[in-house]
ROSELO-357546 format. One record per residue (C-alpha): x, y, z; residue number from 0. Coordinates in steps of 0.5 Angstrom, whole numbers. Layout:
REM residues N
<node <X,Y,Z>,NUM>
...
This chain:
REM residues 393
<node <-10,42,-15>,0>
<node <-10,50,-15>,1>
<node <-8,51,-8>,2>
<node <-5,49,-2>,3>
<node <-10,43,3>,4>
<node <-9,45,9>,5>
<node <-9,37,13>,6>
<node <-5,34,21>,7>
<node <-2,31,24>,8>
<node <-6,25,28>,9>
<node <-8,25,35>,10>
<node <-13,30,39>,11>
<node <-16,31,45>,12>
<node <-19,26,48>,13>
<node <-27,29,51>,14>
<node <-28,28,58>,15>
<node <-33,23,58>,16>
<node <-29,18,52>,17>
<node <-22,18,57>,18>
<node <-27,15,63>,19>
<node <-28,9,58>,20>
<node <-21,9,56>,21>
<node <-19,9,63>,22>
<node <-24,4,65>,23>
<node <-20,0,60>,24>
<node <-15,1,61>,25>
<node <-14,-1,69>,26>
<node <-17,-8,67>,27>
<node <-25,-5,69>,28>
<node <-31,-9,66>,29>
<node <-34,-3,61>,30>
<node <-41,-3,58>,31>
<node <-38,-5,51>,32>
<node <-44,-2,47>,33>
<node <-45,4,51>,34>
<node <-37,5,50>,35>
<node <-36,3,42>,36>
<node <-44,8,41>,37>
<node <-40,14,45>,38>
<node <-34,13,42>,39>
<node <-36,13,34>,40>
<node <-39,19,36>,41>
<node <-32,21,39>,42>
<node <-31,22,32>,43>
<node <-37,25,29>,44>
<node <-35,31,34>,45>
<node <-27,30,32>,46>
<node <-28,30,24>,47>
<node <-34,36,24>,48>
<node <-29,40,29>,49>
<node <-23,39,25>,50>
<node <-27,41,19>,51>
<node <-30,47,22>,52>
<node <-23,49,22>,53>
<node <-22,49,16>,54>
<node <-18,42,16>,55>
<node <-19,39,9>,56>
<node <-15,32,9>,57>
<node <-17,31,17>,58>
<node <-17,23,22>,59>
<node <-20,20,28>,60>
<node <-17,24,32>,61>
<node <-14,17,35>,62>
<node <-20,16,40>,63>
<node <-21,9,40>,64>
<node <-13,9,42>,65>
<node <-10,11,49>,66>
<node <-3,10,46>,67>
<node <-1,12,38>,68>
<node <5,6,40>,69>
<node <2,0,44>,70>
<node <-4,1,41>,71>
<node <-2,-3,37>,72>
<node <-1,-9,42>,73>
<node <-8,-11,43>,74>
<node <-9,-12,37>,75>
<node <-4,-17,35>,76>
<node <-3,-25,40>,77>
<node <4,-28,41>,78>
<node <4,-20,45>,79>
<node <4,-21,53>,80>
<node <5,-15,59>,81>
<node <9,-14,65>,82>
<node <10,-9,70>,83>
<node <17,-6,70>,84>
<node <22,-2,75>,85>
<node <24,4,72>,86>
<node <32,5,72>,87>
<node <29,14,72>,88>
<node <24,18,74>,89>
<node <21,17,66>,90>
<node <19,11,61>,91>
<node <21,15,55>,92>
<node <28,13,52>,93>
<node <35,16,56>,94>
<node <38,22,52>,95>
<node <42,27,51>,96>
<node <38,32,53>,97>
<node <35,28,60>,98>
<node <43,28,62>,99>
<node <44,36,60>,100>
<node <38,39,64>,101>
<node <36,34,68>,102>
<node <32,39,74>,103>
<node <27,41,68>,104>
<node <25,34,66>,105>
<node <25,33,73>,106>
<node <20,37,73>,107>
<node <17,37,66>,108>
<node <15,29,68>,109>
<node <11,31,73>,110>
<node <8,35,71>,111>
<node <6,29,66>,112>
<node <4,24,71>,113>
<node <-1,30,74>,114>
<node <-3,30,68>,115>
<node <-4,22,68>,116>
<node <-7,22,74>,117>
<node <-12,26,73>,118>
<node <-14,24,66>,119>
<node <-14,16,68>,120>
<node <-17,16,75>,121>
<node <-12,11,77>,122>
<node <-5,9,80>,123>
<node <0,9,73>,124>
<node <4,3,74>,125>
<node <10,2,69>,126>
<node <9,-4,65>,127>
<node <13,-6,59>,128>
<node <10,-11,52>,129>
<node <14,-17,50>,130>
<node <13,-23,44>,131>
<node <13,-30,47>,132>
<node <10,-33,41>,133>
<node <8,-32,34>,134>
<node <5,-26,32>,135>
<node <-2,-25,29>,136>
<node <-6,-19,28>,137>
<node <-14,-19,29>,138>
<node <-18,-14,25>,139>
<node <-24,-12,28>,140>
<node <-21,-6,32>,141>
<node <-18,-2,26>,142>
<node <-23,-5,23>,143>
<node <-28,-1,28>,144>
<node <-23,6,26>,145>
<node <-24,5,19>,146>
<node <-32,6,18>,147>
<node <-33,10,24>,148>
<node <-28,15,21>,149>
<node <-32,13,13>,150>
<node <-39,14,16>,151>
<node <-36,21,20>,152>
<node <-33,24,14>,153>
<node <-39,23,10>,154>
<node <-43,27,12>,155>
<node <-38,33,9>,156>
<node <-37,34,1>,157>
<node <-29,34,-1>,158>
<node <-26,33,6>,159>
<node <-20,26,5>,160>
<node <-19,22,11>,161>
<node <-13,19,13>,162>
<node <-12,14,19>,163>
<node <-5,14,23>,164>
<node <-2,8,25>,165>
<node <5,6,28>,166>
<node <12,5,24>,167>
<node <16,-2,25>,168>
<node <22,3,29>,169>
<node <16,6,33>,170>
<node <13,0,36>,171>
<node <17,1,43>,172>
<node <17,-1,49>,173>
<node <17,-9,46>,174>
<node <23,-14,47>,175>
<node <23,-21,44>,176>
<node <23,-27,46>,177>
<node <22,-30,41>,178>
<node <25,-29,35>,179>
<node <31,-32,33>,180>
<node <34,-26,31>,181>
<node <34,-19,31>,182>
<node <32,-18,23>,183>
<node <27,-24,23>,184>
<node <24,-21,29>,185>
<node <23,-14,26>,186>
<node <21,-17,19>,187>
<node <15,-21,24>,188>
<node <13,-14,26>,189>
<node <13,-11,19>,190>
<node <9,-18,17>,191>
<node <4,-16,22>,192>
<node <2,-9,21>,193>
<node <1,-9,13>,194>
<node <-5,-12,14>,195>
<node <-7,-4,18>,196>
<node <-3,-1,13>,197>
<node <-7,-5,7>,198>
<node <-14,-5,12>,199>
<node <-14,1,11>,200>
<node <-11,3,3>,201>
<node <-17,-1,1>,202>
<node <-23,2,5>,203>
<node <-20,8,1>,204>
<node <-18,12,7>,205>
<node <-11,15,7>,206>
<node <-5,11,11>,207>
<node <-1,14,15>,208>
<node <5,12,18>,209>
<node <8,14,25>,210>
<node <15,14,26>,211>
<node <18,18,31>,212>
<node <22,14,34>,213>
<node <27,13,28>,214>
<node <29,19,30>,215>
<node <30,19,37>,216>
<node <33,13,37>,217>
<node <39,15,35>,218>
<node <40,20,41>,219>
<node <38,15,45>,220>
<node <45,9,42>,221>
<node <49,16,43>,222>
<node <47,17,49>,223>
<node <50,10,52>,224>
<node <56,11,48>,225>
<node <54,8,41>,226>
<node <56,10,35>,227>
<node <52,13,29>,228>
<node <54,8,26>,229>
<node <50,5,30>,230>
<node <44,9,30>,231>
<node <43,8,22>,232>
<node <44,0,23>,233>
<node <38,0,26>,234>
<node <35,5,23>,235>
<node <37,1,16>,236>
<node <34,-4,18>,237>
<node <27,-1,20>,238>
<node <26,3,14>,239>
<node <27,-4,9>,240>
<node <22,-7,15>,241>
<node <17,-2,14>,242>
<node <17,-2,5>,243>
<node <16,-10,7>,244>
<node <10,-7,10>,245>
<node <8,-3,4>,246>
<node <10,-8,-1>,247>
<node <4,-7,-5>,248>
<node <1,-1,-3>,249>
<node <0,5,-8>,250>
<node <5,11,-6>,251>
<node <0,16,-7>,252>
<node <-4,14,-1>,253>
<node <1,13,4>,254>
<node <4,19,9>,255>
<node <11,18,12>,256>
<node <10,23,19>,257>
<node <17,23,22>,258>
<node <19,29,29>,259>
<node <23,29,35>,260>
<node <19,26,39>,261>
<node <12,30,42>,262>
<node <14,31,49>,263>
<node <15,39,52>,264>
<node <22,39,52>,265>
<node <29,43,50>,266>
<node <31,37,44>,267>
<node <38,41,44>,268>
<node <40,34,41>,269>
<node <36,32,36>,270>
<node <39,29,30>,271>
<node <40,34,24>,272>
<node <35,32,18>,273>
<node <40,33,13>,274>
<node <44,27,17>,275>
<node <37,23,16>,276>
<node <34,26,10>,277>
<node <36,21,6>,278>
<node <32,15,11>,279>
<node <26,18,10>,280>
<node <26,19,2>,281>
<node <27,11,1>,282>
<node <20,10,4>,283>
<node <15,8,-1>,284>
<node <11,14,2>,285>
<node <7,19,-4>,286>
<node <8,25,1>,287>
<node <13,26,8>,288>
<node <10,29,15>,289>
<node <15,31,19>,290>
<node <16,38,23>,291>
<node <18,45,21>,292>
<node <14,51,26>,293>
<node <19,49,32>,294>
<node <25,54,33>,295>
<node <29,46,34>,296>
<node <27,45,27>,297>
<node <25,51,23>,298>
<node <30,53,20>,299>
<node <31,46,17>,300>
<node <26,47,11>,301>
<node <33,49,6>,302>
<node <35,42,6>,303>
<node <30,42,1>,304>
<node <34,47,-3>,305>
<node <40,41,-3>,306>
<node <35,36,-3>,307>
<node <32,34,-9>,308>
<node <24,32,-7>,309>
<node <23,26,-11>,310>
<node <19,27,-17>,311>
<node <11,26,-15>,312>
<node <13,27,-8>,313>
<node <9,32,-4>,314>
<node <12,34,2>,315>
<node <7,36,9>,316>
<node <11,42,13>,317>
<node <9,43,20>,318>
<node <6,51,20>,319>
<node <4,50,27>,320>
<node <6,46,33>,321>
<node <4,42,39>,322>
<node <11,45,43>,323>
<node <9,53,44>,324>
<node <1,55,47>,325>
<node <2,61,43>,326>
<node <-3,61,37>,327>
<node <2,62,30>,328>
<node <0,68,26>,329>
<node <-4,66,20>,330>
<node <1,70,16>,331>
<node <6,66,19>,332>
<node <3,61,17>,333>
<node <4,62,9>,334>
<node <10,64,9>,335>
<node <13,59,12>,336>
<node <9,56,6>,337>
<node <11,61,2>,338>
<node <18,59,2>,339>
<node <19,52,2>,340>
<node <14,53,-4>,341>
<node <19,58,-7>,342>
<node <24,50,-6>,343>
<node <19,45,-8>,344>
<node <14,47,-12>,345>
<node <7,50,-10>,346>
<node <3,43,-12>,347>
<node <8,39,-8>,348>
<node <7,43,-1>,349>
<node <0,41,4>,350>
<node <0,46,10>,351>
<node <0,40,16>,352>
<node <2,41,25>,353>
<node <8,39,27>,354>
<node <5,33,31>,355>
<node <-1,31,35>,356>
<node <-3,35,41>,357>
<node <-5,29,45>,358>
<node <1,25,47>,359>
<node <-4,18,47>,360>
<node <-11,19,51>,361>
<node <-8,22,58>,362>
<node <-3,28,57>,363>
<node <-6,34,52>,364>
<node <2,39,50>,365>
<node <-4,44,49>,366>
<node <-11,46,51>,367>
<node <-17,44,47>,368>
<node <-18,51,46>,369>
<node <-12,52,44>,370>
<node <-11,46,39>,371>
<node <-18,49,35>,372>
<node <-14,56,35>,373>
<node <-8,53,32>,374>
<node <-12,50,27>,375>
<node <-16,55,25>,376>
<node <-9,59,24>,377>
<node <-7,53,19>,378>
<node <-13,54,14>,379>
<node <-12,61,15>,380>
<node <-6,60,13>,381>
<node <-5,56,7>,382>
<node <-11,60,4>,383>
<node <-6,67,4>,384>
<node <-1,62,2>,385>
<node <-6,60,-4>,386>
<node <-7,67,-5>,387>
<node <0,68,-5>,388>
<node <3,63,-10>,389>
<node <-4,62,-15>,390>
<node <-5,70,-16>,391>
<node <3,70,-20>,392>
């Protein structure tokens, strides 16, 4: 490799025509399945083409077929049921010290998100959670469809690699065990289900990206409820072991592990420092680690790598553009972020990435679609500038 490749992280804004079908399916309405599958494949073709036009080298399906990056899994697994719940607060998002410190700010942010959901989904949202009531069993139908769609789209472009993002065991949220005898048995049963999805993706020739936002922000959730940091470490270590169980037998160079601190807009003033959890991240058997380093709460954390050695053969995919602001990053700034990290871990060990996806599920956009594509173009241009600098020495 003689340049820094431009990658992105996963969820992209869904087109209006697809949203209407996803909304209908979400509220249980009968839809023309053939029409839905056709619109979905067309949407994947379109979103892959637009990524390529923006200059992205490693592309995905934008999660076009998923209403949620978490609960999509529950639609593919038997042994689960969904039930309406009463919210204890104004949001489904987990409790946190951030929400405790900025209650009025979050009240406004929650209202904006709720309005966006109502506008996009054309349905009255009933809060619900999922419960495990029997042995977990995985149905490959949807993942086989996703694989076929993205491979067909990627095949239309030369020099492009495809990936699919999927959830990690720690991030299977809003799911309560009522069947297995222990927390560990339940988490590993979930890992056994995910192992089938992970294997299907890698066996297809695509890259696997494991998404794990909850691993990071669950620390704040536990601490906000009176738990300790040791409680959090026990919770996280179990789920890292389960993830490695799910990844067992897969070549590390086909696996990317993405962590972030939750893609919602908010202060994030109580995010767990990367330094405190980097050992857990590096325990995951992946070939590349993608993490937030473009937003102002975490940009300084590139310096962690001055003290923590990146294991041989591993790569980093730092976020160099972020979903947290509408400001489009200047390509020179993107290049500077890449060059300084490459100076620590080596130019061959760095790809250019985004902090997180630009859509929080299907129905909430983190930036406007026009800004999404401008940011991805800035990402690609900045990667080119950094490459010119790093390979011209």
